N, C-alpha and C positions, 0 to 999 in steps of 0.2 A: 504493500500500500504506500509506503514512503516513496518508493520509486515512481509509482503511478502519480502521486500527488505532485512530486517534483517535476515530472514530465508535463503535467497540466500547467503548473506555474510557469515553467520555462518556455513552453510553447506559446502560452498566452502573452508572456513578456515579449517574445520575439515578434509576435503578430502585431502588438501595439507599437513596438519600436519601429516596425516597418510602416504601419499605417500613418503614424504621426510623423516619423522622420521623412518619409517620401512626400508627405503633404507639405512639410516645411520646404524641402528641397524644390519640389515642383512649383510652389508659390514663388520662391525666390528666382527661379530660372525662367518662368513663363512670361515675364514682362507684362503682367497684368491680364493676360489672356486666361480667363477662367476655364475654358474648354481644354486648353493645353495643360493647365494645372491639374484638372480632374483626370486627364489621361495619364499624367505623370504619377498620380496617386493610385490610379486603378491598376496599372500593369504590375507594379511591385506587390500590391496586396494580393492579387490573384495568384501571382507566382509563388509568394512565400507560403500561402495556404497549402498549395500542392506539396511544397518541400517539407513543411512542418508535419503534415499528415503522414508523409512517407517516413519521416524520422521517428515520430512519436506514436504513430498508430499502433505498432506492435507492443508498445509499453503500456499506454493508458487508454487507447482507443482514440486519442487525439480529438477530444471534444472541443476544448478551448472556448466553450460557449455554454452558459447555463441553459439556453433554450434547447440545445442538443442533448445536454445531460437530462433535462426534463423529459424529452422524448424517450430516451432509453429507460428512464425510471418508470414511465407509464407502461413501457413494454416489459418491465420487470427484468431488464438486463443489467441493471445496477440497483443496489439497495438504496433505501432512503438515506441511511447514514452516509454511505459512500458518496451519494449524489450531493449531499450537503457539503461534504468535505471538498468535493470537486469544485462546487460553485465558489466556495471561499477562496481556494487557491487561484481559481481563474480570475476573480476580481482583484486579488492581490497582485497577481502577475501582470494584469492589464495596467494597474497603477504604476508598477515598477517599470513597465515598458515605456510609458509616457515620460516618466522621470528620466530614463536613460536617453530617450530621443531628445528631450529638452537639453540635457547635459551635452550631448554631441553638438548641438547647434547653438550653444551658449544662450539658451532661453532660461527664464526663471523656472526652477524645477517643478513648481506647482503654480499654474497660471490659469485659473478658471475661465472658461470660454464665455464670450458674449454673443456667439453666433446663434441667432434664433432658428430653431428647427421645430416648428409646431404647426398645427392645423390639420384639418380632416384629410387633406390630400397626402400629407407626409405620413400621417398615421396609417392610412390605407397602404401607402408605399412600404412601410415597415411590416405590416401584416403580410403583404404579398412577398416581400423579400424573405422573411423568416419561414413562411409556409414553403416557399420554393426551395430554400436551403435544406430544410428538414426532408422535404420530398426527394430532393436529389440524393441525400445520404441514404434514406430508407429504400428508395428505388434501386440504387446501385448496390447496396449491401445484399439485396435479394437476388439480383441478376448478375451483377459484375462487381464484386467487392474490390477487385484489383483496380477498378476505375475510379473509386471514391476520391482519391487525392486530386485527380485531374478534373473530375466533374465538379467538385466543390470549388476549386480555383476558377474554373470557367464560369460557373454560375455567379459567383460574386463579382467577377470581372464584368459580366453582362449586367448584373444588378446595379452596379455603380451608375450605369447609363440609362437603364429603362425604368428604374423606380424614382419617384419624386424625392425620396429621402436619401438617395445614394446608397441604399442597402447597408445599413449598419448590421441588422439581422442578428444581434448578439448583445444581450444585456451587459456582460462584462466589458465589452468594447464600448458600449454606450456610456457606462459609468466612467470609465477611464477617459474617454474623449471629452467628458465634461471638465477635465482638469487641464485642457490645453487650449489656449486662446490662439489657435493657429488654423490653418486651412481645414483640418479634420475635426475641429471642435464642435461642441453642442452646448448651449446654455444649460447649466445644471438645473434650472427651473423646468426644463423641457424633457429631462431624462425619464421621469416616472411614466409619462404617457407613452414614450417610445418603448420602454421595458414592458409595459402592460400589453401593448399590441403585439410585441415580439413573442411573449409567452402564449398569448391567445393563438397566434399563427402557428407556433410549434405544436400546441395541443391539437389544433384542427388538422394539421398535416399528419400527425401521428395516428389519429383515428381514421382519417380518410385512407391512409395506406394500410392500416390494419384490415379495413374492409376490402380494399383493392387486391391485397395479397393473400386473402383468405383462401384456404384450400376448398375446392368443391363449389 
């Protein structure tokens, strides 16, 4: 269990370091072009997800995401106790990843965001993003488990562009991104609504795929 928890912590740390670090770099290099900045944030995020799942999947399952852990808890593939421990280290790892990204770019280590991300459209976007992410994982585990790392990376890459919220799809990521007043940030006042719709999306996808993948 110690190795599994450390893997979840370290994987989520790297995920946030890449999300926030690439956002800072993209913003600095894009010359004010938001589309180029988003592209510069998207590609590293999708790429690192595939890498991290390949590295840590055999150790912890590579959740890095309380919504994914919730889905596996509903499926009784992880116990309630273990799922709570996973969520705790995922959040801690996300915060550590933000701090490391800030340190690399000489930003204040904790710098709460002022970026507004709220409203019905963005909440729908987060529901769609999280539903789609969990659907990708559950669908691939059933049919092509070896494809999960690439499918997840590709789905999030697409999600950055087709969802109104730019596809956070992860409560730990959302909480951590509240601590960065950079391209990737979210105002802490808007975190709770994002997390709520993410969890609803995860639950919905879990039950839909339980029905779709039922035998007979």
